[in-house]
C-alpha positions as CSV (number, residue, x, y, z in Angstrom):
1,M,-25.3,-25.7,-4.0
2,D,-22.5,-28.6,-5.5
3,M,-19.0,-29.0,-4.8
4,D,-18.0,-27.6,-8.3
5,V,-18.7,-23.9,-6.8
6,L,-16.5,-24.8,-3.6
7,D,-13.8,-26.2,-6.2
8,G,-13.7,-22.8,-8.2
9,F,-12.1,-21.1,-4.5
10,S,-8.2,-21.4,-4.5
11,H,-5.3,-20.5,-1.8
12,R,-2.5,-19.5,-4.5
13,Y,-3.1,-16.7,-6.9
14,A,-1.6,-18.8,-9.9
15,E,-4.2,-21.6,-9.1
16,A,-7.0,-19.1,-9.1
17,R,-5.6,-17.5,-12.6
18,K,-5.5,-20.6,-13.8
19,K,-9.3,-21.5,-12.7
20,F,-10.6,-18.2,-13.8
21,M,-8.9,-18.2,-17.4
22,A,-10.1,-22.0,-17.8
23,A,-13.8,-21.0,-16.8
24,A,-13.4,-18.1,-19.1
25,D,-12.7,-20.4,-22.3
26,A,-15.2,-23.0,-21.2
27,A,-17.6,-20.1,-21.5
28,G,-16.4,-19.5,-25.1
29,L,-14.7,-15.9,-23.8
30,D,-11.4,-14.7,-24.8
31,V,-8.9,-13.3,-21.9
32,H,-7.3,-10.3,-22.1
33,S,-4.2,-9.4,-19.7
34,E,-2.5,-6.4,-18.4
35,I,0.7,-7.8,-17.4
36,H,2.2,-6.5,-13.9
37,P,5.9,-5.7,-14.3
38,L,6.8,-7.6,-11.0
39,L,6.6,-11.5,-10.3
40,G,4.5,-13.1,-8.0
41,L,5.6,-15.1,-4.2
42,D,6.1,-18.2,-6.2
43,G,7.7,-16.7,-9.2
44,E,4.5,-16.6,-11.2
45,T,3.4,-14.3,-13.7
46,L,0.9,-11.6,-12.5
47,A,-1.6,-9.9,-14.6
48,L,-5.1,-8.0,-14.3
49,D,-7.0,-10.3,-16.7
50,V,-10.4,-9.2,-18.3
51,A,-13.2,-11.5,-19.9
52,R,-15.9,-10.2,-22.0
53,S,-19.5,-11.5,-22.7
54,G,-21.4,-9.5,-25.0
55,P,-20.6,-7.0,-28.0
56,K,-18.0,-4.1,-27.7
57,D,-20.8,-1.8,-28.6
58,A,-23.5,-3.2,-26.1
59,E,-25.5,-0.5,-24.5
60,K,-25.7,-1.7,-20.7
61,L,-22.5,-2.8,-19.5
62,L,-21.7,-4.6,-15.8
63,L,-18.4,-4.5,-14.4
64,V,-17.8,-7.4,-12.0
65,S,-14.6,-6.9,-10.3
66,S,-12.2,-8.9,-7.7
67,G,-9.2,-7.7,-6.0
68,C,-9.1,-4.6,-5.2
69,H,-7.1,-5.4,-2.0
70,G,-5.3,-8.1,-3.1
71,V,-5.9,-11.0,-0.4
72,E,-9.6,-10.0,-1.0
73,G,-9.2,-11.8,-4.3
74,Y,-9.2,-14.9,-3.3
75,A,-13.2,-14.3,-2.1
76,G,-13.6,-12.5,-5.3
77,S,-12.0,-15.1,-7.7
78,G,-14.4,-18.1,-6.5
79,V,-17.5,-15.7,-7.1
80,Q,-16.5,-15.0,-10.5
81,V,-15.7,-18.5,-11.4
82,A,-19.4,-19.6,-10.1
83,L,-20.6,-16.9,-12.4
84,L,-18.6,-18.0,-15.3
85,R,-19.5,-21.7,-14.7
86,D,-23.2,-20.8,-14.5
87,A,-24.3,-21.3,-18.1
88,E,-28.1,-20.6,-17.4
89,F,-27.1,-16.6,-15.7
90,M,-24.8,-16.1,-18.7
91,A,-27.4,-16.7,-21.2
92,S,-30.1,-14.8,-19.3
93,A,-27.6,-11.8,-19.3
94,R,-27.1,-12.2,-23.1
95,D,-30.9,-12.3,-23.5
96,A,-31.4,-8.8,-21.6
97,G,-29.0,-7.1,-23.8
98,V,-26.0,-7.0,-20.7
99,A,-22.9,-7.5,-21.4
100,I,-20.2,-8.4,-18.1
101,L,-16.8,-7.6,-18.1
102,F,-14.9,-9.9,-15.5
103,M,-11.8,-8.1,-14.1
104,H,-9.8,-10.6,-12.3
105,A,-7.7,-9.3,-9.9
106,L,-7.3,-5.7,-9.9
107,N,-4.1,-5.9,-7.8
108,P,-2.3,-9.1,-8.8
109,W,0.7,-8.7,-6.5
110,G,-1.2,-8.2,-3.5
111,M,-3.4,-11.3,-4.4
112,S,0.0,-13.2,-5.0
113,W,2.0,-11.9,-2.1
114,F,-1.0,-12.2,0.4
115,R,-1.1,-8.5,0.9
116,R,-3.9,-6.4,1.0
117,V,-2.0,-3.1,-0.9
118,T,-0.5,-3.2,-3.6
119,H,3.5,-3.2,-4.4
120,E,3.9,0.0,-3.8
121,N,2.2,-0.2,-0.6
122,I,-0.8,2.0,-1.9
123,D,-4.5,0.9,-0.7
124,L,-6.0,1.1,-4.1
125,N,-9.0,1.9,-2.6
126,R,-7.7,5.3,-1.7
127,N,-5.5,5.7,-4.7
128,F,-7.9,8.0,-7.1
129,Q,-6.8,11.4,-6.0
130,D,-6.0,14.2,-8.0
131,F,-2.1,14.4,-7.4
132,H,-1.7,17.6,-8.7
133,R,-3.8,18.9,-5.9
134,P,-2.9,19.1,-2.3
135,L,-3.7,15.9,-0.9
136,P,-6.0,14.9,1.9
137,E,-4.6,15.0,5.9
138,N,-5.5,12.9,8.5
139,P,-4.0,13.9,11.8
140,A,-5.7,11.5,13.8
141,Y,-4.0,8.6,11.7
142,D,-0.8,10.9,12.1
143,A,-1.3,10.6,15.9
144,L,-1.5,6.9,15.9
145,H,0.9,6.1,13.2
146,P,3.7,5.6,15.9
147,L,1.9,3.1,18.2
148,L,0.1,1.0,14.8
149,V,3.5,0.5,13.0
150,T,6.3,-1.0,15.4
151,N,9.9,-1.7,15.0
152,T,9.3,-5.0,16.7
153,W,6.9,-7.8,16.0
154,P,5.0,-9.1,18.4
155,P,4.6,-5.7,19.7
156,S,5.7,-4.7,23.0
157,P,3.3,-4.9,26.2
158,E,4.3,-1.1,26.4
159,N,2.9,-0.5,23.0
160,E,-0.6,-2.9,23.4
161,A,-1.2,-1.3,26.7
162,K,-1.1,2.2,25.1
163,L,-3.2,0.8,21.9
164,Q,-5.9,-0.3,24.3
165,A,-5.8,3.2,25.8
166,E,-6.4,5.1,23.0
167,L,-9.0,2.7,22.0
168,Q,-10.8,3.1,25.5
169,R,-10.5,6.7,25.3
170,S,-11.6,7.5,21.5
171,G,-14.0,4.3,20.7
172,L,-14.0,1.7,18.0
173,A,-15.7,3.7,15.5
174,A,-13.7,6.7,15.6
175,L,-10.4,4.1,15.9
176,Q,-11.5,2.7,12.6
177,Q,-12.2,6.1,10.8
178,A,-9.0,7.3,11.8
179,V,-6.9,4.1,10.8
180,S,-8.9,3.0,7.5
181,G,-9.8,6.7,6.4
182,G,-6.9,7.0,4.3
183,Q,-3.5,8.8,4.7
184,Y,-0.9,10.5,2.3
185,S,1.8,11.4,4.8
186,H,3.2,7.9,5.7
187,P,4.2,5.6,3.1
188,E,5.1,3.1,5.3
189,G,1.9,3.0,7.2
190,L,-1.6,1.5,6.8
191,F,-4.1,2.6,4.2
192,F,-1.9,4.6,2.6
193,G,-3.3,6.1,-0.6
194,G,-0.2,7.0,-2.5
195,H,1.9,10.0,-3.9
196,A,1.1,9.1,-7.4
197,P,-1.3,6.6,-9.4
198,S,-0.6,3.2,-9.0
199,W,-0.1,0.8,-11.8
200,S,-3.6,-0.8,-10.7
201,Q,-5.1,2.3,-10.9
202,Q,-3.6,2.8,-14.6
203,A,-4.1,-0.7,-15.3
204,L,-8.0,-0.3,-14.9
205,R,-8.4,3.3,-16.4
206,H,-6.8,1.0,-19.7
207,V,-9.1,-1.5,-19.0
208,L,-12.1,0.8,-19.2
209,R,-11.1,3.0,-22.1
210,E,-11.0,-0.3,-24.0
211,H,-14.4,-1.6,-22.6
212,A,-16.6,1.0,-20.9
213,T,-16.5,4.4,-23.0
214,R,-19.5,3.3,-25.3
215,C,-21.9,1.9,-23.1
216,L,-25.0,4.1,-22.1
217,K,-25.8,2.2,-18.5
218,L,-22.8,1.0,-16.6
219,G,-23.5,-1.0,-13.6
220,W,-20.3,-1.9,-11.2
221,V,-20.3,-5.0,-8.5
222,D,-16.9,-4.8,-6.8
223,L,-16.4,-7.8,-4.6
224,H,-14.6,-7.2,-1.2
225,T,-14.1,-8.9,2.2
226,G,-13.3,-7.9,5.7
227,L,-16.1,-5.9,7.2
228,G,-19.1,-6.7,8.9
229,P,-20.6,-9.8,10.6
230,A,-19.1,-13.2,9.3
231,G,-21.0,-14.8,6.5
232,Q,-23.0,-11.8,6.0
233,A,-23.3,-9.5,2.7
234,E,-23.3,-5.9,2.6
235,P,-24.1,-3.8,-0.3
236,I,-22.2,-0.6,-0.1
237,F,-23.2,2.4,-2.3
238,A,-20.1,3.2,-4.4
239,G,-21.7,6.5,-6.0
240,D,-22.0,9.9,-5.7
241,P,-24.6,10.3,-2.5
242,R,-25.1,13.9,-4.0
243,D,-26.8,12.1,-7.0
244,A,-30.3,11.8,-5.8
245,D,-31.4,9.6,-9.0
246,Q,-28.1,7.4,-8.7
247,L,-28.9,6.6,-5.1
248,A,-32.2,5.5,-5.7
249,R,-31.2,3.1,-8.4
250,A,-28.5,1.7,-6.3
251,R,-31.4,1.2,-3.4
252,A,-33.7,-0.3,-6.2
253,W,-31.1,-2.7,-7.7
254,W,-29.7,-3.8,-4.1
255,P,-32.1,-4.2,-0.7
256,G,-30.2,-3.5,2.4
257,L,-28.3,-0.6,0.5
258,T,-25.6,1.2,3.1
259,V,-23.9,4.5,2.4
260,L,-20.8,5.5,4.1
261,H,-21.9,9.4,4.3
262,D,-24.9,8.2,6.6
263,K,-22.8,6.1,8.7
264,S,-25.6,3.2,8.0
265,S,-22.0,1.5,6.9
266,S,-19.7,-1.0,8.2
267,S,-17.3,1.0,6.4
268,S,-15.4,4.4,7.5
269,E,-15.8,7.4,5.5
270,L,-13.3,6.8,2.9
271,T,-11.0,9.0,0.5
272,G,-9.8,8.4,-2.9
273,L,-12.4,6.1,-4.0
274,M,-12.0,3.9,-6.8
275,W,-15.3,4.4,-8.2
276,T,-14.6,8.0,-9.1
277,V,-12.5,6.9,-12.2
278,I,-16.0,6.3,-13.5
279,P,-16.9,9.9,-14.2
280,Q,-13.6,10.7,-15.4
281,E,-12.9,7.8,-17.8
282,C,-16.7,7.0,-18.9
283,P,-18.3,10.1,-18.3
284,Q,-21.2,9.0,-21.4
285,A,-22.6,6.3,-19.1
286,E,-25.8,6.5,-16.5
287,Y,-23.6,4.9,-13.4
288,T,-24.8,2.6,-10.5
289,G,-22.4,0.4,-8.4
290,I,-21.6,-1.1,-5.0
291,G,-18.8,-2.0,-3.2
292,L,-20.3,-5.9,-1.9
293,E,-18.5,-6.7,1.4
294,F,-18.5,-10.0,2.9
295,G,-17.8,-10.3,6.3
296,T,-15.0,-12.3,8.2
297,V,-13.6,-11.4,11.7
298,P,-13.6,-8.8,14.2
299,P,-12.3,-5.3,13.2
300,L,-9.4,-5.4,16.1
301,H,-8.6,-9.1,15.0
302,L,-8.0,-7.5,11.4
303,L,-6.1,-4.6,12.6
304,Q,-3.7,-6.8,14.6
305,V,-3.0,-8.9,11.2
306,L,-2.7,-5.3,9.1
307,R,-0.2,-4.3,11.5
308,A,1.9,-7.5,11.4
309,D,2.0,-7.5,7.8
310,Q,3.1,-3.9,7.5
311,W,5.8,-4.6,9.9
312,L,7.0,-7.6,7.7
313,D,6.8,-5.1,4.7
314,N,8.9,-2.6,6.4
315,H,11.6,-5.1,6.9
316,P,12.5,-6.3,3.6
317,E,15.6,-7.9,5.0
318,K,13.3,-10.7,6.8
319,P,13.5,-13.8,4.8
320,L,10.5,-15.0,2.6
321,R,10.2,-18.2,4.0
322,T,10.8,-17.7,7.7
323,P,7.9,-19.0,9.8
324,Q,7.1,-15.9,11.3
325,A,6.9,-14.6,7.8
326,E,4.7,-17.2,6.3
327,G,2.7,-17.2,9.5
328,I,2.1,-13.2,8.6
329,R,0.9,-14.0,5.2
330,Q,-1.3,-17.3,6.2
331,A,-2.9,-15.0,9.1
332,L,-3.4,-12.0,6.7
333,F,-5.1,-14.4,4.4
334,G,-7.7,-16.0,7.2
335,G,-8.4,-12.2,8.1
336,F,-10.2,-11.8,4.3
337,F,-11.3,-15.7,3.6
338,I,-12.5,-18.0,5.9
339,D,-12.2,-21.3,4.4
340,T,-15.2,-23.2,5.2
341,P,-17.8,-24.4,3.1
342,E,-20.5,-22.7,4.7
343,W,-18.8,-19.4,4.6
344,K,-17.7,-19.8,1.0
345,K,-21.4,-21.2,-0.2
346,G,-22.9,-17.9,1.7
347,L,-20.4,-15.7,0.1
348,V,-21.4,-17.0,-3.7
349,E,-24.8,-17.3,-3.1
350,Q,-25.0,-13.7,-2.2
351,A,-22.8,-12.4,-4.6
352,C,-24.2,-13.9,-7.3
353,A,-27.7,-12.7,-6.2
354,A,-26.2,-9.3,-6.4
355,V,-24.8,-9.6,-9.7
356,K,-28.0,-11.0,-11.2
357,A,-29.6,-8.0,-9.5
358,S,-27.4,-5.6,-11.2
359,V,-28.8,-7.4,-14.7
360,N,-32.1,-7.0,-13.7
361,G,-31.4,-3.4,-12.9
362,L,-29.3,-2.7,-16.0
363,A,-32.5,-4.6,-18.2
364,A,-34.9,-2.5,-16.7
């Protein structure tokens, strides 16, 4: 792995966007941009940028996406740049008749502002609900919310003691399920799924309608970080577990596949998942997908940085550039991106292998 691969990673959104667009241009690809209505932390333009390799009417299409959870996009962006710079890989996909759609920064606001959520404080991967129907309830989160989302940061010793007592009582798995499963009752809380489609959901639908309604076979590798052992990639099934053929294809494409519903995954069971947009927007396609999760830090560490981030967002009167605010943003960045050569090399190697396996699966 050469230094050119490491050079594909960035520390600010504008830098990541520039590298992605340059890599797409060098690969001979045009970039289409869904422009976000707000500006970034540094006043920069924000966008979901899309680059396509292959004809619009290709029968086989692979989606490779980054930044569903904003700050996680720094890892995913580096992978996308590495793939675009890999002329041999790009040529092999073309030869196999597989078109590739790179979707850079599904949640550009969160990526720029070093937040996991969108500007609406929405977890995009909990936002794909039918908002004309009653939304799921999460009473376990409701009970924890007053402990998780505090009025002061750092929390009081009493607050921390109560949270530790709840952890001891329920166990880590139950706590993770309650917190991260998705909730729709507390807009100012953690893992909020929203009360309406977010901007990012609508932008994704626009892209799929433009690019993914003609293919007959559709694969999706959605890049994530934060769960599991540091430096280890986990392919998590992003599809309907009731569809035996779909699940069998995913197992054949990606060895070591885990599934939310059988508890084999490091992730809890979730609601409002992004992959559910596919049967709605691309019903003509045989679909196979994963969320590729890459491990960083322990879950309780992540919980603390997410709590701090939520406290900061809930206090917009706080100046943006105080040492405390900058520290909270950098701590969140560090929770989802380990800035070492070894971690970044491992990320690129494992993610690129998963993407290449997807091309082989589609081509078979």
